[in-house]
C-alpha positions as CSV (number, residue, x, y, z in Angstrom):
1,M,139.6,182.8,140.1
2,K,135.9,183.7,139.4
3,L,135.8,180.2,137.1
4,I,137.0,178.4,140.1
5,K,134.4,179.9,142.9
6,S,131.6,179.4,140.4
7,L,132.7,175.7,139.6
8,V,133.2,175.0,143.3
9,P,129.0,175.1,144.1
10,A,128.6,172.9,140.8
11,I,130.6,170.2,142.2
12,L,129.4,170.2,145.7
13,F,125.9,170.0,144.3
14,S,126.8,167.2,142.0
15,A,128.5,165.1,144.8
16,I,125.5,166.1,147.5
17,A,122.5,164.8,144.4
18,S,125.0,161.4,143.8
19,T,124.8,160.4,147.4
20,A,121.2,161.2,147.5
21,I,120.2,158.9,144.9
22,T,122.6,156.3,145.9
23,A,120.9,156.4,149.5
24,Q,117.2,156.1,147.9
25,A,118.4,153.1,145.9
26,S,119.4,150.8,148.7
27,N,116.4,149.6,150.2
28,L,116.4,147.6,153.5
29,D,113.4,145.4,153.7
30,V,112.7,142.9,156.7
31,Y,110.5,140.2,156.7
32,T,109.1,138.1,159.5
33,S,106.6,135.3,160.5
34,S,105.6,134.4,164.2
35,N,105.5,130.4,165.2
36,D,102.7,130.2,167.6
37,F,104.1,131.8,170.9
38,S,107.2,130.1,170.5
39,G,109.1,132.1,168.1
40,V,109.8,134.5,165.2
41,T,111.9,134.6,162.0
42,A,113.0,137.5,160.5
43,R,114.9,138.0,157.0
44,V,116.9,140.9,155.7
45,Y,116.9,141.9,152.2
46,Q,119.2,145.1,150.5
47,D,118.0,146.0,147.0
48,G,116.4,142.3,146.9
49,K,119.7,140.4,147.9
50,P,120.0,138.4,151.4
51,V,121.8,140.5,153.6
52,E,124.5,138.4,156.0
53,G,125.7,139.7,159.0
54,A,122.9,142.2,159.5
55,K,122.4,142.9,163.1
56,I,118.9,141.9,164.4
57,Q,117.5,142.8,167.9
58,L,114.4,141.5,169.6
59,F,112.5,143.4,172.0
60,S,109.6,142.7,173.7
61,N,106.8,145.7,175.5
62,G,108.7,148.0,172.3
63,K,111.7,149.0,174.6
64,I,113.1,146.0,176.3
65,L,116.0,143.8,174.5
66,R,115.2,140.5,174.6
67,S,117.6,138.6,172.3
68,E,120.1,139.8,169.6
69,Q,121.2,138.0,166.3
70,T,123.2,138.2,163.0
71,T,121.8,137.1,160.1
72,N,123.5,134.2,158.2
73,N,124.3,134.2,154.6
74,N,120.3,133.7,153.6
75,G,119.7,136.9,155.2
76,R,117.7,134.8,158.3
77,A,117.6,134.9,161.7
78,D,115.8,132.8,164.1
79,F,114.5,133.5,167.6
80,N,113.2,130.6,169.5
81,F,111.1,130.5,173.0
82,I,109.7,133.7,173.1
83,R,107.6,134.3,176.6
84,G,105.5,136.3,178.0
85,S,104.5,138.8,175.2
86,S,101.7,139.0,172.9
87,S,103.7,140.7,170.4
88,V,107.7,142.1,169.9
89,V,109.7,144.8,168.0
90,I,111.9,143.4,165.4
91,K,115.1,146.1,164.9
92,V,117.4,145.4,162.0
93,A,120.5,147.6,161.2
94,S,122.8,147.0,158.9
95,A,124.9,149.5,156.5
96,G,124.4,152.2,158.5
97,K,120.3,152.3,157.7
98,E,117.7,150.7,160.6
99,K,114.1,149.6,160.4
100,S,112.1,148.1,162.9
101,Q,108.5,146.4,162.5
102,W,106.3,144.8,165.3
103,V,105.4,140.9,164.9
104,K,102.0,139.5,166.8
105,L,102.5,136.2,168.1
106,E,99.4,134.5,167.8
107,R,98.7,130.7,168.2
108,S,97.7,128.9,165.2
109,S,94.2,127.1,165.0
110,N,96.0,123.9,165.2
111,S,97.1,124.1,168.8
């Protein structure tokens, strides 16, 4: 019985440590680019690979949901015709992880 009592904490510690290592190894990366004031492209990668089916939300003023999309097989989603904002927030959710990124919408010098 004493052996079992001493093994239980060791097993629990091993399971927790294993979960922490797995969570750290799984990185969610978001890359964004703007197209003048008319659009934003978001690309989502996890551990260096494109994520298909990630939910991407675009917020203006940091809190007003303007649009929502799901990434394609290349981990990409395009938001077009964004008006009335000088910056937006892209929020990504995939596999229980979330990440947000501000995107400043600037006119190109060619305009």
